[in-house]
N, C-alpha and C positions, 0 to 999 in steps of 0.2 A: 407109642407116645414118645415125644422128643425128650432129650436131655435139656433141662432148663437150668442154665447157669447164671447166677448173679455175680457180676464182677464188682466187688465192693471194697471200700476202705473209706473211713470217715475223713481221711486226710486228702486234700486236693493235690494235684500235680504228681501223683505217684504212678500214673500210667494206666488208669482204668479204661479210658476211652481208646487209647492206643492198643491195649490188649484186646478189647472187644472188636475193634476194627480189623486188626491183623489176624486174630484167631478166626473171626467170622469169614474173612476172605480166604484164609488157608483151608478151612473146612469146605467152603464152596468149591475151591479148586480141586478138592479131593472127591467131588461129586455129591457132597451132602447138601440137603436143603436146609438153609439157614435163615432165621429171622433175627434181626437185631432190634432191640427195643431201647430207644434213647429215653432214659428216665431222669435225665439231668436237665433242669431248666436252662442251663448254660448252652445246651444244644450243640456241644462240640462234636458229638458223633454225627449228627445230622449235617452240620456244616462241613465236616471232613468228607462226607459222601456227596458233597455238592448239591445238597437240597436247599432250595431258596426259602429258608425258614420264615421269612417275613411274609411270604405269599402263599403258603400252603393252607388249605382250608381245614384239613383234618390232621390232628396230631394225637399223641398219647394223652394230652389234656382232655380233649373231647371224649376220648375213650373212657378215661377215669371218672369223668363227671356224667357219664351215661348219655352224652349227646350223640354218640356215634359208636357203632360196633367196631371192634378191632379190625375186622376184615376191610372195612371202609377206609381205614387209616394206613393200611399196608401199602408201601411203595416199592417198586423195583429200583435197584441202583446200578450204576455203571460197574461198581466193584463186584457185583454178583449177588450178594445176599439181599434179601428183602429187608425193609426197614419200616418201623413205626417211628416217625420222627418226633422231635420235640421242638418247642420254641419257648420264649419267655413266659407265655401264658401258664406254663406248667407250675411256675412259682405260686400261682394262686390256688392250685389244687390242694396244697397242704391245709389251707384255711377252710376251703369248701368241703373237704373230706373229713375234717376233724369231728364233726357232729354226726357223721353217717354211722349207722349200725353195721357192724362187720367191716369197718373201714380198712382193716389190714388185709382183707381178702379180695378187695376190689380188682386188683390187677390179675390175680389168679383166675377169678371168674371171667374177666374180660378176655383173657388169652385162651381160655378153654375151647371156644368154638373154632379157633384157627390152629390150635396146637397140632392136630393130626396131620397137617400139611407139611410139617417140618421135622427134620432129624435133630436139629439143635435150635434152641432159642437162647440168645445171649442178651442179658440185661445190663446196660451201662448205668450204674447207680450214681446218684449225686454224692458229692464229698461231705456227707453228714449222715448221722444216724437218725434220719427223719422218718416221717410217715411214708414217704416215697420209698426209702430204703427198706423199711419194714415190709411194705407191700412186695418188693422184689424178693425178700427173704422168704416170705410166705408162699409166693408163686414158684420159687425155685426148688430144684432137687439138690442143687449143689451151689457152693460158694467158692469162687476163686478170688484170692486176696493178693492184688499186686502190692508189693512192699518195696519201697525205696530203700536203698542200702544206707541207712543212717540211723543213729540212735533214737532220735525223737519219733521216727516213723515206727520203729519196733515197739517203743513204749506205748504209742497210741493204738497199736494193733490189739493190745490187751482188752480194750473196751469193746472193740468189734467182736472179739472171740466170746466175750461174756454175753453180748447181744445175741450172737448166733446160738449160744447155748439156751438162752431164755426163749428165743423163738422156737427152738427145737422142743423144749419142754412144754410150752403152752400152745403153740400155733401150728407147727409143722414138724412132726416127729421124724419125718424121713430126711430132713435137711442135713447135709453133711458138708464139711469143708473138704473140697477136692484137692486144694493145695495152696501154697503160698508161692507166688511168682515173684522172684527177686528181679527188681527193675533198677535201671540207672546205676548199674555196677561200675565202680571206678577202681581199677587195679592200683591206682596211686595212693589209695588210703588204706589204713589199717583195719577199718571196720568192714 
């Protein structure tokens, strides 16, 4: 079974997508089989991997709303890792999944059939503590938290840590925080 790592922080612009992209590429270069999952409706990960997001027929949206299996949405990339891309349609998934029974486990169930093909599955979470992020935390074994080196980012991380603890208690007892990745470090500041 692969290591499934959700890269999460409810604050935007802290380096989640950059972390997923670079970590996934580095693991691939080390000979690991890697799947990247773009779970952000902004689709920055998909765009960064040169996926024509306006023209792709299958994305993580179709997977989450049971219109397609995860295997059908997986694409190979020039960077090496495989990708399940996203596009703006994913924004509608929050509303569509809200009434579903077991809605927080949909991503985990969708990834299960393809998981054995990979050594690592990295999930790029949206910049919010939404149903999409909750799905990522339930599907994952680990959480990696990119943290911008500033006071407000540290203050906001508290809410994420509490959410991870609640998910661990009620939905995913094996979930653990793998680490906090300090990003955008500036040697010219005191913080």
